[in-house]
KEZA-661064 format. One record per residue: residue number from 0; residue in one letter; x, y, z of N, C-alpha, C, O, CB in turn. Coordinates in steps of 0.1 Angstrom, whole numbers, plus 5000, padded with zeros to 4 digits. Glycine has a CB too. Layout:
N
[NUM A [X Y Z] [X Y Z] [X Y Z] [X Y Z] [X Y Z]];
...
REM end
This chain:
152
[0 X [4866 4577 5045] [4877 4585 5048] [4872 4600 5048] [4865 4604 5039] [4888 4583 5037]];
[1 X [4876 4607 5058] [4871 4621 5059] [4878 4630 5049] [4890 4629 5046] [4873 4626 5074]];
[2 X [4871 4640 5045] [4876 4650 5035] [4884 4660 5043] [4881 4664 5054] [4865 4657 5028]];
[3 X [4895 4665 5037] [4904 4675 5043] [4896 4688 5044] [4887 4691 5035] [4917 4677 5034]];
[4 X [4898 4696 5055] [4892 4709 5056] [4896 4718 5044] [4907 4717 5038] [4896 4716 5069]];
[5 X [4887 4727 5040] [4889 4736 5029] [4903 4743 5031] [4910 4745 5021] [4878 4746 5027]];
[6 X [4905 4748 5043] [4918 4755 5045] [4930 4747 5042] [4939 4752 5034] [4918 4759 5060]];
[7 X [4931 4735 5046] [4942 4726 5043] [4943 4723 5029] [4954 4720 5023] [4941 4713 5051]];
[8 X [4932 4722 5022] [4932 4718 5008] [4934 4730 4998] [4942 4729 4988] [4919 4712 5005]];
[9 X [4928 4741 5001] [4928 4752 4991] [4935 4764 4995] [4939 4772 4986] [4914 4756 4988]];
[10 X [4938 4767 5008] [4945 4779 5012] [4959 4777 5017] [4968 4783 5012] [4936 4786 5023]];
[11 X [4961 4768 5026] [4974 4766 5032] [4985 4763 5022] [4996 4768 5024] [4973 4754 5042]];
[12 X [4983 4755 5012] [4993 4752 5002] [4997 4764 4994] [5008 4765 4988] [4989 4741 4993]];
[13 X [4989 4775 4995] [4992 4787 4987] [4995 4799 4995] [4994 4810 4990] [4980 4790 4978]];
[14 X [4999 4797 5007] [5002 4809 5016] [5013 4818 5010] [5012 4830 5011] [5006 4804 5030]];
[15 X [5023 4812 5004] [5034 4821 4998] [5028 4828 4986] [5032 4840 4984] [5046 4812 4994]];
[16 X [5020 4822 4978] [5014 4828 4967] [5005 4839 4971] [5004 4850 4965] [5006 4818 4958]];
[17 X [4998 4837 4982] [4989 4848 4988] [4997 4860 4992] [4993 4871 4990] [4981 4842 5000]];
[18 X [5008 4857 4998] [5017 4868 5002] [5022 4876 4990] [5022 4888 4990] [5029 4863 5010]];
[19 X [5026 4869 4980] [5030 4875 4967] [5019 4883 4961] [5022 4894 4956] [5036 4864 4957]];
[20 X [5007 4878 4961] [4996 4885 4955] [4994 4898 4963] [4991 4909 4957] [4983 4876 4956]];
[21 X [4994 4897 4976] [4992 4909 4985] [5003 4919 4982] [5001 4931 4982] [4992 4905 5000]];
[22 X [5015 4914 4980] [5027 4923 4977] [5025 4930 4964] [5029 4942 4962] [5040 4915 4977]];
[23 X [5018 4923 4955] [5016 4929 4941] [5003 4938 4941] [5001 4944 4931] [5014 4918 4931]];
[24 X [4996 4939 4952] [4984 4947 4953] [4972 4941 4948] [4962 4947 4945] [4987 4959 4945]];
[25 X [4971 4927 4948] [4959 4920 4943] [4949 4921 4954] [4952 4920 4966] [4963 4905 4940]];
[26 X [4936 4924 4951] [4926 4925 4960] [4922 4911 4966] [4923 4901 4959] [4913 4932 4954]];
[27 X [4918 4911 4979] [4914 4898 4985] [4903 4891 4977] [4903 4879 4977] [4910 4901 4999]];
[28 X [4894 4898 4972] [4883 4892 4964] [4889 4884 4953] [4884 4872 4951] [4873 4903 4959]];
[29 X [4899 4889 4946] [4905 4882 4935] [4913 4870 4941] [4914 4859 4934] [4914 4891 4927]];
[30 X [4919 4871 4953] [4926 4860 4958] [4917 4848 4961] [4919 4837 4957] [4933 4864 4971]];
[31 X [4906 4851 4969] [4898 4839 4973] [4890 4834 4961] [4887 4822 4961] [4888 4844 4984]];
[32 X [4887 4842 4951] [4881 4836 4939] [4890 4828 4931] [4887 4817 4926] [4876 4848 4930]];
[33 X [4903 4832 4931] [4913 4824 4923] [4915 4810 4930] [4919 4800 4924] [4927 4831 4923]];
[34 X [4914 4810 4944] [4916 4798 4951] [4903 4789 4952] [4903 4778 4957] [4921 4801 4965]];
[35 X [4892 4795 4947] [4879 4787 4947] [4873 4787 4961] [4867 4776 4965] [4881 4773 4942]];
[36 X [4874 4798 4968] [4869 4798 4982] [4859 4809 4983] [4860 4820 4976] [4881 4800 4992]];
[37 X [4848 4807 4991] [4838 4818 4992] [4843 4829 5001] [4853 4827 5009] [4825 4812 4998]];
[38 X [4837 4840 5000] [4841 4852 5009] [4839 4849 5023] [4848 4852 5031] [4832 4864 5005]];
[39 X [4828 4842 5027] [4826 4839 5041] [4836 4830 5046] [4841 4831 5058] [4812 4833 5043]];
[40 X [4840 4820 5038] [4850 4810 5043] [4864 4817 5044] [4871 4815 5054] [4851 4798 5032]];
[41 X [4867 4826 5034] [4879 4834 5035] [4880 4842 5047] [4890 4842 5055] [4880 4843 5022]];
[42 X [4869 4849 5050] [4869 4858 5062] [4870 4850 5075] [4877 4854 5084] [4856 4866 5062]];
[43 X [4863 4838 5076] [4864 4830 5087] [4879 4825 5090] [4883 4825 5101] [4855 4818 5086]];
[44 X [4885 4821 5079] [4899 4816 5081] [4909 4827 5084] [4919 4825 5091] [4903 4809 5068]];
[45 X [4906 4839 5079] [4914 4851 5082] [4914 4854 5097] [4924 4858 5103] [4910 4863 5074]];
[46 X [4902 4851 5103] [4901 4854 5117] [4907 4842 5126] [4912 4845 5137] [4886 4855 5121]];
[47 X [4906 4830 5121] [4910 4819 5129] [4924 4813 5126] [4930 4806 5134] [4901 4808 5127]];
[48 X [4930 4816 5114] [4943 4811 5110] [4953 4823 5109] [4953 4830 5099] [4942 4804 5096]];
[49 X [4961 4824 5119] [4970 4835 5120] [4980 4835 5108] [4985 4846 5104] [4978 4835 5133]];
[50 X [4984 4823 5103] [4993 4823 5092] [4987 4829 5079] [4995 4834 5071] [4998 4808 5089]];
[51 X [4974 4827 5077] [4968 4834 5065] [4968 4849 5067] [4972 4856 5058] [4953 4829 5064]];
[52 X [4964 4853 5079] [4964 4868 5082] [4978 4874 5080] [4979 4885 5075] [4958 4870 5096]];
[53 X [4988 4867 5085] [5002 4871 5085] [5007 4872 5070] [5014 4881 5067] [5011 4862 5093]];
[54 X [5003 4862 5062] [5007 4862 5048] [5002 4875 5041] [5009 4881 5033] [5003 4849 5041]];
[55 X [4990 4878 5043] [4984 4889 5037] [4990 4902 5042] [4993 4911 5035] [4968 4890 5040]];
[56 X [4992 4902 5056] [4998 4914 5062] [5012 4917 5057] [5016 4928 5054] [4998 4913 5077]];
[57 X [5020 4906 5056] [5034 4908 5052] [5035 4913 5037] [5042 4922 5034] [5042 4895 5053]];
[58 X [5026 4908 5029] [5025 4912 5015] [5021 4927 5014] [5027 4934 5007] [5016 4903 5007]];
[59 X [5011 4930 5022] [5006 4944 5022] [5016 4954 5027] [5017 4965 5022] [4993 4945 5030]];
[60 X [5024 4950 5037] [5034 4959 5042] [5044 4962 5031] [5049 4974 5030] [5041 4952 5054]];
[61 X [5048 4953 5023] [5057 4955 5012] [5051 4965 5002] [5057 4974 4997] [5062 4942 5005]];
[62 X [5038 4962 4999] [5031 4970 4989] [5030 4985 4994] [5032 4994 4987] [5017 4964 4986]];
[63 X [5026 4986 5007] [5025 4999 5013] [5038 5007 5012] [5039 5019 5010] [5020 4998 5027]];
[64 X [5049 5000 5015] [5063 5006 5015] [5066 5011 5001] [5071 5022 4999] [5073 4995 5019]];
[65 X [5062 5003 4991] [5065 5007 4977] [5056 5020 4973] [5061 5029 4967] [5061 4996 4967]];
[66 X [5044 5019 4977] [5035 5031 4975] [5040 5043 4982] [5039 5054 4977] [5020 5028 4979]];
[67 X [5044 5041 4994] [5049 5052 5002] [5061 5059 4995] [5063 5071 4995] [5053 5047 5016]];
[68 X [5070 5050 4990] [5082 5055 4983] [5078 5063 4971] [5084 5073 4968] [5092 5044 4980]];
[69 X [5069 5058 4963] [5064 5064 4951] [5058 5078 4954] [5060 5087 4947] [5054 5055 4944]];
[70 X [5050 5078 4965] [5044 5091 4969] [5054 5101 4973] [5053 5113 4969] [5034 5089 4981]];
[71 X [5065 5097 4980] [5075 5106 4984] [5082 5111 4971] [5085 5123 4971] [5085 5100 4993]];
[72 X [5085 5103 4962] [5092 5107 4949] [5083 5117 4942] [5088 5127 4937] [5095 5095 4940]];
[73 X [5070 5114 4942] [5061 5123 4935] [5060 5137 4942] [5059 5147 4935] [5047 5117 4934]];
[74 X [5061 5137 4955] [5060 5149 4963] [5072 5158 4960] [5070 5170 4960] [5059 5146 4978]];
[75 X [5084 5152 4959] [5096 5161 4958] [5100 5163 4943] [5108 5172 4940] [5107 5155 4965]];
[76 X [5094 5155 4934] [5098 5157 4920] [5112 5152 4918] [5118 5146 4927] [5097 5171 4916]];
[77 X [5118 5155 4906] [5132 5151 4904] [5134 5147 4889] [5125 5148 4881] [5136 5139 4912]];
[78 X [5146 5144 4886] [5150 5141 4873] [5148 5126 4870] [5150 5118 4879] [5165 5145 4870]];
[79 X [5145 5123 4857] [5143 5110 4853] [5146 5109 4838] [5147 5119 4831] [5129 5104 4857]];
[80 X [5147 5097 4833] [5150 5095 4819] [5139 5087 4812] [5133 5077 4818] [5163 5088 4816]];
[81 X [5135 5091 4800] [5126 5083 4792] [5134 5079 4779] [5142 5086 4774] [5113 5090 4789]];
[82 X [5130 5067 4774] [5136 5064 4761] [5125 5062 4751] [5114 5057 4753] [5145 5050 4762]];
[83 X [5128 5067 4739] [5119 5066 4728] [5126 5058 4717] [5138 5061 4714] [5114 5080 4723]];
[84 X [5119 5049 4710] [5124 5041 4699] [5118 5046 4686] [5106 5047 4685] [5122 5026 4701]];
[85 X [5127 5050 4677] [5122 5055 4664] [5127 5045 4653] [5138 5039 4654] [5128 5069 4661]];
[86 X [5118 5043 4643] [5122 5036 4631] [5127 5046 4621] [5120 5055 4617] [5111 5027 4626]];
[87 X [5139 5044 4616] [5145 5053 4606] [5147 5045 4593] [5153 5034 4593] [5158 5060 4611]];
[88 X [5143 5051 4582] [5145 5045 4569] [5156 5053 4562] [5154 5065 4560] [5132 5044 4561]];
[89 X [5166 5046 4558] [5177 5054 4551] [5174 5055 4536] [5163 5051 4531] [5191 5046 4552]];
[90 X [5183 5061 4528] [5180 5064 4514] [5179 5051 4506] [5172 5051 4495] [5192 5072 4508]];
[91 X [5184 5040 4510] [5183 5027 4503] [5170 5019 4507] [5167 5009 4502] [5195 5018 4506]];
[92 X [5163 5025 4517] [5150 5018 4521] [5152 5008 4532] [5143 5001 4536] [5144 5011 4509]];
[93 X [5164 5008 4538] [5167 5000 4550] [5161 5006 4562] [5163 5018 4565] [5182 4997 4551]];
[94 X [5154 4998 4570] [5148 5003 4582] [5157 5000 4594] [5162 4988 4596] [5134 4997 4585]];
[95 X [5160 5010 4602] [5169 5008 4614] [5161 5014 4626] [5154 5025 4624] [5183 5014 4612]];
[96 X [5163 5008 4637] [5157 5014 4649] [5168 5023 4656] [5179 5019 4657] [5152 5003 4659]];
[97 X [5163 5034 4661] [5171 5043 4668] [5165 5046 4682] [5153 5050 4682] [5173 5057 4660]];
[98 X [5173 5045 4692] [5167 5048 4706] [5173 5061 4710] [5185 5064 4710] [5171 5037 4716]];
[99 X [5164 5070 4715] [5168 5083 4720] [5165 5084 4735] [5153 5081 4739] [5161 5094 4712]];
[100 X [5174 5087 4743] [5173 5089 4757] [5169 5104 4759] [5177 5113 4755] [5185 5085 4765]];
[101 X [5158 5106 4766] [5154 5120 4769] [5154 5122 4784] [5148 5115 4791] [5140 5123 4763]];
[102 X [5161 5133 4788] [5162 5136 4802] [5150 5146 4805] [5148 5155 4798] [5175 5143 4807]];
[103 X [5143 5143 4816] [5131 5151 4820] [5132 5154 4834] [5139 5148 4842] [5118 5144 4816]];
[104 X [5124 5164 4838] [5123 5168 4852] [5108 5169 4856] [5100 5175 4850] [5130 5182 4855]];
[105 X [5105 5161 4867] [5091 5162 4872] [5091 5172 4883] [5099 5172 4893] [5087 5148 4877]];
[106 X [5081 5181 4882] [5079 5191 4893] [5073 5184 4905] [5066 5174 4904] [5070 5202 4888]];
[107 X [5076 5190 4917] [5069 5185 4929] [5054 5186 4928] [5049 5195 4921] [5074 5193 4942]];
[108 X [5047 5176 4933] [5033 5175 4932] [5026 5180 4945] [5029 5174 4956] [5028 5160 4929]];
[109 X [5019 5191 4944] [5013 5197 4956] [5003 5188 4964] [5003 5189 4976] [5007 5210 4953]];
[110 X [4996 5180 4957] [4987 5171 4963] [4994 5161 4972] [4991 5158 4983] [4977 5164 4953]];
[111 X [5005 5155 4966] [5013 5145 4973] [5020 5152 4985] [5020 5146 4996] [5024 5139 4964]];
[112 X [5025 5164 4983] [5031 5171 4994] [5021 5173 5006] [5023 5171 5017] [5036 5185 4990]];
[113 X [5009 5178 5002] [4998 5181 5012] [4995 5168 5020] [4993 5168 5032] [4986 5186 5005]];
[114 X [4993 5157 5012] [4990 5144 5019] [5000 5140 5029] [4997 5136 5040] [4988 5133 5008]];
[115 X [5013 5141 5025] [5024 5137 5034] [5024 5146 5046] [5026 5141 5057] [5037 5137 5026]];
[116 X [5023 5159 5044] [5024 5168 5055] [5012 5166 5065] [5014 5167 5077] [5024 5182 5050]];
[117 X [5000 5163 5059] [4989 5161 5068] [4991 5149 5077] [4986 5148 5088] [4976 5159 5060]];
[118 X [4998 5139 5072] [5001 5127 5080] [5013 5128 5088] [5013 5121 5099] [5002 5115 5070]];
[119 X [5023 5135 5084] [5036 5136 5092] [5036 5147 5102] [5042 5146 5112] [5047 5137 5083]];
[120 X [5029 5158 5099] [5030 5170 5107] [5016 5175 5110] [5012 5186 5106] [5038 5182 5100]];
[121 X [5009 5167 5117] [4995 5169 5120] [4992 5182 5127] [4981 5188 5126] [4989 5157 5127]];
[122 X [5001 5186 5136] [4999 5198 5144] [4999 5210 5135] [4991 5220 5138] [5010 5200 5154]];
[123 X [5006 5211 5124] [5006 5222 5115] [4999 5221 5102] [4995 5231 5096] [5021 5226 5112]];
[124 X [4995 5209 5099] [4988 5206 5086] [4976 5198 5088] [4976 5186 5087] [4998 5199 5076]];
[125 X [4965 5205 5092] [4953 5198 5095] [4941 5206 5089] [4942 5218 5090] [4951 5195 5110]];
[126 X [4931 5199 5084] [4920 5206 5078] [4911 5212 5089] [4904 5222 5087] [4911 5196 5070]];
[127 X [4913 5207 5101] [4905 5212 5113] [4914 5214 5125] [4914 5205 5133] [4893 5202 5116]];
[128 X [4921 5225 5126] [4930 5227 5137] [4923 5227 5151] [4929 5223 5161] [4937 5240 5136]];
[129 X [4910 5231 5151] [4902 5230 5164] [4901 5216 5169] [4901 5214 5181] [4889 5236 5162]];
[130 X [4901 5206 5160] [4900 5192 5164] [4912 5188 5171] [4911 5180 5181] [4897 5183 5152]];
[131 X [4924 5193 5167] [4936 5190 5174] [4936 5195 5188] [4939 5188 5198] [4948 5195 5167]];
[132 X [4931 5207 5190] [4930 5213 5203] [4920 5205 5212] [4923 5203 5224] [4925 5228 5202]];
[133 X [4909 5201 5206] [4900 5193 5214] [4906 5180 5218] [4904 5175 5229] [4887 5190 5205]];
[134 X [4913 5173 5209] [4920 5161 5213] [4930 5162 5223] [4931 5154 5232] [4926 5154 5200]];
[135 X [4938 5173 5223] [4947 5176 5233] [4941 5178 5247] [4945 5173 5257] [4956 5188 5230]];
[136 X [4930 5186 5247] [4922 5188 5259] [4916 5175 5264] [4917 5172 5276] [4910 5198 5257]];
[137 X [4911 5166 5255] [4906 5153 5259] [4917 5145 5266] [4914 5138 5276] [4900 5146 5247]];
[138 X [4929 5145 5260] [4940 5137 5266] [4943 5142 5280] [4946 5134 5289] [4952 5138 5256]];
[139 X [4944 5156 5281] [4947 5161 5295] [4936 5157 5305] [4939 5153 5316] [4947 5176 5294]];
[140 X [4923 5157 5301] [4912 5153 5310] [4913 5138 5313] [4911 5134 5325] [4899 5156 5303]];
[141 X [4917 5130 5304] [4918 5115 5306] [4930 5113 5316] [4929 5105 5325] [4921 5108 5293]];
[142 X [4941 5120 5314] [4952 5119 5323] [4948 5123 5337] [4952 5117 5347] [4964 5127 5318]];
[143 X [4941 5134 5338] [4936 5140 5351] [4927 5130 5358] [4928 5127 5370] [4929 5153 5349]];
[144 X [4918 5124 5350] [4908 5114 5355] [4916 5101 5360] [4912 5096 5370] [4898 5110 5345]];
[145 X [4926 5097 5353] [4934 5086 5357] [4941 5089 5371] [4942 5080 5379] [4945 5082 5346]];
[146 X [4946 5101 5372] [4953 5105 5385] [4943 5105 5396] [4946 5100 5407] [4959 5119 5384]];
[147 X [4931 5110 5394] [4920 5110 5404] [4916 5096 5408] [4915 5093 5420] [4908 5118 5399]];
[148 X [4915 5087 5398] [4911 5073 5401] [4922 5066 5409] [4918 5056 5416] [4907 5066 5389]];
[149 X [4934 5070 5408] [4945 5063 5415] [4944 5067 5430] [4947 5058 5439] [4959 5068 5410]];
[150 X [4939 5079 5433] [4938 5083 5447] [4927 5076 5455] [4927 5076 5467] [4937 5098 5448]];
[151 X [4917 5071 5447] [4905 5065 5454] [4908 5052 5459] [4899 5045 5465] [4894 5064 5444]];
REM end
């Protein structure tokens, strides 16, 4: 009797778990090691099995969305609450826990702001403005070359 392929035995039954791991930010190295699969085998199946690639991609998209939201919150700052638990001993020696809610304000983070602006408003926020000009010129030349090749 022939042995099942590694994919059918060790990976396919765990596609949902793989998606969840990717969603949680687990590195692929940890995934294939947890499944008892070599890196080469993992990479080969990622290239040939679209359902594996899709499971990882779907999980990563959720993770990226969460990170994106956290970065935006960090960039704009805002109010938040923290709670602290204190143990209080009264005059009779009885210990009681007391929870205190503290309101705090996080200032906007300039690094997060800079990163978002560099990605969202590339024309105005770029480390190398000359590169943008070059890319625009390159695009114009490509368009012009495409027009010329149509006439031939």
